[in-house]
C-alpha positions, -999 to 999 in steps of 0.1 A, spaced: -575 100 -122 -562 135 -137 -539 136 -165 -511 161 -167 -487 177 -186 -511 194 -209 -518 228 -217 -548 232 -196 -526 226 -165 -496 250 -181 -528 279 -178 -532 271 -139 -560 249 -140 -567 211 -132 -552 215 -99 -575 206 -69 -611 201 -80 -629 202 -109 -657 232 -96 -626 252 -96 -619 249 -128 -652 261 -140 -655 287 -115 -622 301 -127 -630 295 -162 -641 335 -161 -604 345 -153 -589 378 -150 -554 384 -160 -539 402 -130 -543 432 -142 -581 433 -145 -587 420 -185 -613 397 -183 -617 361 -202 -648 344 -204 -630 306 -214 -667 293 -217 -666 315 -247 -643 291 -268 -663 264 -279 -631 241 -273 -628 249 -235 -654 227 -219 -635 194 -236 -608 205 -213 -623 202 -179 -642 171 -192 -611 152 -204 -585 165 -176 -610 153 -151 -621 120 -169 -657 133 -165 -672 112 -196 -655 96 -223 -664 120 -251 -685 151 -241 -713 155 -266 -714 190 -284 -720 213 -288 -716 223 -247 -746 238 -227 -732 269 -226 -760 285 -205 -760 254 -181 -721 258 -173 -725 296 -168 -755 289 -143 -735 263 -127 -702 284 -125 -724 315 -112 -740 297 -85 -703 283 -77 -686 313 -75 -716 326 -54 -709 296 -26 -674 305 -24 -676 337 -22 -698 328 8 -675 304 23 -645 326 17 -666 352 38 -672 325 66 -712 328 58 -731 298 59 -745 285 29 -785 292 21 -810 269 15 -818 282 -20 -781 277 -33 -779 244 -17 -810 229 -35 -799 246 -66 -766 224 -64 -788 191 -54 -806 198 -88 -771 196 -103 -769 160 -88 -800 150 -92 -792 125 -121 -801 91 -128 -774 66 -119 -769 27 -115 -739 10 -92 -717 -9 -114 -693 -38 -94 -655 -46 -108 -627 -63 -104 -591 -50 -90 -562 -71 -76 -572 -59 -41 -607 -69 -44 -642 -60 -59 -649 -22 -60 -683 -1 -67 -687 28 -88 -715 52 -100 -720 50 -137 -748 72 -155 -780 56 -168 -775 82 -199 -742 97 -208 -742 133 -215 -741 170 -201 -762 163 -173 -739 137 -159 -713 157 -166 -725 189 -147 -731 168 -115 -696 157 -115 -686 188 -111 -708 198 -86 -701 166 -71 -668 178 -66 -677 209 -45 -694 187 -22 -662 169 -18 -643 197 -8 -673 205 16 -671 171 33 -637 177 42 -648 208 66 -620 232 58 -636 260 43 -611 284 57 -586 269 30 -607 280 4 -596 317 -8 -598 347 -30 -564 358 -47 -559 392 -32 -550 410 -58 -581 429 -70 -571 427 -108 -570 388 -107 -598 371 -80 -586 336 -89 -604 312 -66 -579 285 -45 -578 260 -21 -549 264 2 -528 233 8 -503 245 23 -496 227 61 -502 260 78 -531 275 55 -506 301 48 -511 308 14 -520 341 2 -517 344 -35 -526 328 -65 -491 326 -75 -463 344 -53 -443 352 -85 -468 371 -103 -496 385 -82 -474 383 -53 -447 403 -68 -473 430 -82 -483 436 -45 -444 441 -35 -440 464 -64 -468 486 -49 -460 483 -19 -420 495 -28 -435 524 -51 -458 536 -18 -423 536 3 -406 556 -22 -382 527 -29 -369 516 -62 -394 487 -72 -381 449 -84 -384 447 -120 -421 436 -129 -428 422 -166 -463 428 -173 -459 413 -207 -460 379 -191 -495 361 -183 -501 350 -147 -487 315 -146 -505 300 -113 -485 267 -111 -462 278 -91 -469 276 -53 
């Protein structure tokens, strides 16, 4: 289960899939300023805690492996967004993250016996495999047309469009969407709506 109400969610993370959070950990603020959240030693623990990927992630986090998986996920997402097929090289790379030793554990609930996969050894290989598995979960829905980039060139946020008509365009209509309206108003020579450039992007709004 996802935990809500924390600052991680307030920053726009934790909405759809764990892999999206890792992909968007390379974040542009809407005006082209880049923040790499993985450079914050505390940030990897946030994604683990929010998505319940492990009881307590070991430290330090494997920065090189996280960056490599992020690069792979962003590359695969870009191909899907552009309507391209995923190539065998990328699928093999994704499979390498999924290939961790696990066992099946049975547990009792009120509505019967259930099973779950648990790692033979806790640690970052298992955590990375769960992030990669969330990308597979999205692929199994067979709706790559719902995966989109925010068209604001200074943003590049990746999101999954869950609107009924698949009509969502922006990561946030009141920030990046409004900036586009400002630009179009200026191009038409009209007075643009007021825009506060000091406010950070808040992607919690639809």
